[in-house]
C-alpha positions as CSV (number, residue, x, y, z in Angstrom):
1,M,0.4,-12.9,15.7
2,S,3.1,-11.4,13.4
3,D,6.8,-12.0,13.9
4,T,7.0,-8.6,15.6
5,G,4.5,-9.7,18.3
6,A,1.8,-7.3,17.0
7,E,-1.5,-8.8,15.9
8,A,-1.4,-9.4,12.2
9,A,-3.7,-7.3,10.0
10,V,-2.8,-9.4,6.9
11,D,-1.9,-13.1,6.8
12,V,-0.8,-14.7,3.5
13,R,-0.2,-18.5,3.4
14,E,1.4,-20.3,0.4
15,L,-0.2,-17.8,-2.2
16,T,0.2,-18.8,-5.8
17,V,-1.1,-16.7,-8.7
18,R,-1.1,-17.7,-12.4
19,R,-1.8,-15.9,-15.6
20,G,-2.5,-18.4,-18.2
21,K,0.2,-21.0,-17.9
22,R,2.7,-18.6,-16.3
23,E,3.0,-18.5,-12.5
24,V,3.5,-14.9,-11.4
25,L,3.5,-15.4,-7.6
26,H,5.3,-18.4,-6.2
27,N,4.1,-19.9,-2.9
28,I,4.3,-16.6,-0.9
29,S,3.7,-16.5,2.9
30,L,3.9,-13.4,4.9
31,T,2.3,-11.4,7.7
32,I,1.7,-7.6,8.1
33,P,1.5,-6.3,11.6
34,G,-1.4,-4.1,12.6
35,G,-0.9,-0.3,13.0
36,S,2.4,-0.3,11.1
37,I,3.8,0.8,7.8
38,T,5.0,-2.1,5.7
39,G,6.9,-1.4,2.5
40,L,6.5,-3.7,-0.4
41,L,9.6,-3.2,-2.5
42,G,11.2,-4.6,-5.6
43,P,11.8,-3.9,-9.3
44,S,8.9,-3.1,-11.6
45,G,7.2,-6.3,-12.8
46,C,8.2,-8.4,-9.8
47,G,4.6,-9.1,-8.7
48,K,4.0,-6.2,-6.2
49,T,0.6,-5.2,-7.7
50,T,-0.5,-8.8,-8.1
51,L,0.2,-9.4,-4.4
52,M,-1.7,-6.2,-3.4
53,R,-4.7,-7.2,-5.5
54,S,-4.7,-10.5,-3.8
55,I,-4.7,-8.9,-0.4
56,V,-7.5,-6.5,-1.4
57,G,-9.5,-9.4,-2.8
58,T,-9.6,-8.4,-6.5
59,Q,-7.2,-11.0,-7.8
60,I,-8.1,-14.6,-8.8
61,V,-5.6,-16.9,-7.0
62,A,-4.5,-20.4,-8.0
63,G,-3.7,-21.6,-4.5
64,G,-3.1,-20.6,-0.9
65,A,-5.1,-18.4,1.5
66,V,-5.2,-14.6,2.2
67,T,-6.7,-13.2,5.3
68,A,-7.2,-9.5,5.9
69,L,-8.4,-8.0,9.2
70,G,-9.4,-11.5,10.3
71,M,-11.5,-12.4,7.3
72,P,-10.9,-14.0,3.9
73,A,-9.7,-11.4,1.4
74,G,-12.6,-10.1,-0.8
75,S,-15.2,-10.6,1.9
76,A,-18.1,-8.2,1.6
77,A,-17.6,-7.0,5.2
78,L,-14.1,-5.8,4.2
79,R,-15.2,-3.3,1.6
80,R,-15.6,-0.4,4.0
81,R,-12.6,-1.4,6.0
82,I,-9.9,-1.5,3.3
83,G,-8.8,1.5,1.2
84,Y,-7.0,0.7,-2.1
85,V,-5.2,3.3,-4.2
86,T,-4.0,2.1,-7.5
87,Q,-1.0,3.4,-9.5
88,A,-3.4,5.3,-11.9
89,P,-5.3,8.1,-10.1
90,S,-8.9,6.9,-9.6
91,I,-10.9,10.1,-9.7
92,Y,-13.5,11.5,-12.1
93,S,-12.2,14.3,-14.3
94,D,-15.5,16.1,-14.9
95,I,-16.4,16.8,-11.3
96,S,-14.6,18.7,-8.5
97,V,-12.2,17.2,-6.0
98,R,-14.8,17.7,-3.3
99,E,-17.5,16.0,-5.3
100,N,-15.1,13.1,-6.0
101,V,-14.4,12.6,-2.3
102,A,-18.1,13.1,-1.3
103,Y,-19.1,10.4,-3.8
104,F,-16.8,7.9,-2.2
105,A,-18.0,9.0,1.2
106,A,-21.6,8.2,0.2
107,L,-20.5,4.8,-1.2
108,Y,-18.9,4.0,2.2
109,G,-21.7,5.5,4.3
110,A,-19.2,8.0,5.8
111,E,-20.3,11.2,7.6
112,R,-20.3,14.4,5.6
113,E,-17.7,15.9,7.9
114,S,-15.3,13.2,6.8
115,V,-14.9,14.8,3.3
116,D,-13.2,17.9,4.8
117,T,-11.1,15.7,7.1
118,A,-9.8,13.6,4.1
119,L,-9.1,16.7,2.0
120,A,-7.2,18.3,4.8
121,A,-5.2,15.1,5.4
122,V,-3.8,15.3,1.8
123,G,-3.4,19.1,1.7
124,L,-6.2,19.7,-0.8
125,L,-8.8,21.5,1.4
126,D,-8.1,24.7,-0.6
127,H,-8.5,22.9,-4.0
128,G,-11.8,21.3,-3.3
129,A,-13.6,23.3,-6.1
130,Q,-11.1,22.3,-8.8
131,R,-12.2,19.8,-11.4
132,G,-10.3,16.6,-11.7
133,D,-8.9,17.6,-15.1
134,E,-7.6,20.8,-13.7
135,L,-5.3,19.1,-11.2
136,S,-1.6,18.4,-11.6
137,G,-0.4,14.8,-11.5
138,G,0.6,15.1,-7.9
139,Q,-2.7,16.6,-6.9
140,R,-4.6,13.8,-8.7
141,T,-2.6,11.3,-6.7
142,R,-3.5,13.0,-3.5
143,A,-7.1,13.3,-4.5
144,S,-7.2,9.6,-5.1
145,L,-5.7,9.1,-1.6
146,A,-8.4,11.3,-0.1
147,C,-11.1,9.2,-1.8
148,A,-9.6,6.1,0.1
149,L,-9.1,7.9,3.4
150,V,-12.7,9.3,3.6
151,A,-13.9,6.0,4.9
152,A,-11.2,5.9,7.6
153,P,-10.1,2.4,6.6
154,D,-8.4,0.0,9.0
155,L,-6.1,-1.2,6.2
156,L,-4.8,1.1,3.5
157,V,-3.1,-0.4,0.5
158,L,-1.2,2.0,-1.7
159,D,0.4,0.9,-5.0
160,E,3.4,3.1,-5.7
161,P,1.7,6.3,-4.5
162,T,4.8,8.5,-4.8
163,V,5.7,7.8,-8.4
164,G,6.1,11.0,-10.4
165,L,5.9,13.2,-7.3
166,D,8.5,15.9,-6.5
167,P,10.6,15.3,-3.4
168,V,8.6,17.8,-1.3
169,L,5.3,16.0,-2.0
170,R,6.9,12.7,-1.3
171,V,8.1,13.9,2.1
172,D,4.6,15.3,2.8
173,L,2.9,12.0,1.9
174,W,5.2,9.9,4.0
175,K,4.6,12.2,6.9
176,Q,0.8,11.6,6.4
177,F,1.4,7.9,6.3
178,R,3.2,8.0,9.6
179,E,0.4,9.9,11.2
180,L,-2.1,7.4,10.0
181,A,-0.1,4.5,11.3
182,A,0.3,6.3,14.7
183,A,-3.5,6.5,14.8
184,G,-3.9,2.8,14.3
185,T,-4.2,2.4,10.5
186,T,-2.2,-0.4,8.9
187,L,-0.5,0.7,5.7
188,L,1.0,-1.5,2.9
189,V,2.9,0.8,0.5
190,S,4.6,-0.5,-2.6
191,S,7.6,1.2,-4.2
192,H,10.5,0.4,-6.6
193,V,12.5,3.2,-4.9
194,M,14.7,1.7,-2.2
195,D,15.2,4.9,-0.3
196,E,11.6,4.9,0.7
197,A,12.3,1.7,2.7
198,E,13.7,4.0,5.4
199,H,10.2,5.2,6.2
200,C,8.8,1.7,6.9
201,D,8.6,-0.3,10.0
202,R,8.8,-3.6,8.1
203,L,9.9,-4.5,4.6
204,L,8.6,-7.2,2.1
205,L,11.3,-7.6,-0.5
206,M,10.3,-9.2,-3.8
207,R,11.9,-10.3,-7.0
208,D,10.5,-12.3,-10.0
209,G,7.3,-13.3,-8.1
210,H,9.2,-14.6,-5.0
211,L,9.3,-13.1,-1.6
212,L,13.0,-12.7,-0.7
213,A,12.6,-11.5,2.9
214,Q,10.3,-9.9,5.4
215,L,12.3,-7.8,7.9
216,S,13.0,-4.3,9.3
217,P,15.4,-1.9,7.6
218,A,17.8,-2.4,10.5
219,E,17.6,-6.2,10.1
220,L,18.2,-5.8,6.4
221,R,21.4,-3.9,7.1
222,E,22.5,-6.3,9.7
223,R,21.9,-9.4,7.5
224,T,23.8,-8.0,4.5
225,G,26.4,-5.8,6.2
226,E,25.4,-2.9,3.9
227,Q,24.3,0.5,5.3
228,N,22.8,1.8,2.0
229,L,19.4,0.1,1.6
230,E,19.6,-0.2,-2.2
231,E,23.0,-1.9,-1.9
232,A,21.6,-4.1,0.9
233,F,18.7,-5.2,-1.4
234,L,21.2,-6.1,-4.1
235,A,23.3,-8.0,-1.6
236,L,20.2,-9.9,-0.5
237,I,19.5,-10.9,-4.1
238,T,23.1,-12.2,-4.5
239,M,22.7,-14.2,-1.3
240,G,19.5,-15.7,-2.6
241,A,17.9,-15.2,0.8
242,P,14.7,-17.2,1.4
243,A,11.5,-15.4,2.7
């Protein structure tokens, strides 16, 4: 169980990751409640992507244990249950948006109808015939998200999905994330923009490979006495709060 009382979709215990002789994640422990949006926030280079890769199962770890959806991270049975969207859009430029999503649907063994459902969810149903290299940056990001959504994953891991998007697209994406969570999907969304913390049920706050805290936006405000979340995060750093 997570600290909120909901069953944990992700459980990380004493995770340590090294690159060469340098330790990049330092003995991290956390839980992510099921059916929620958890924001992973912190400055660029603090270890957010490394932590996400550890949860997805694509990162070699030096120590600790990571469990996702009740199984060790990286288990073959999780491949159809976890969607992962990296910072760089992961679509093929020489085929259409629809063909990209259909390709991932075939990989996951999803029904053909799921292609239109995924395209509609990201607002690209009318752009399905466009090639990947004809899309704007924001459209490529949404196409990558559709490729992850087509399998209807139980856990969706999104690495800074709103970077470079205009404010309207950011609002639309967060609305979609909320709808997914309401339907039972667990989302882990990283960002270095603190105002996005307001959209999250829970926050994981990182700095320099350390987990500073796991709490709700309201609890962050209460702990620091700051109403502005960016100022609250800075106050937390000053306090040196443990996870």
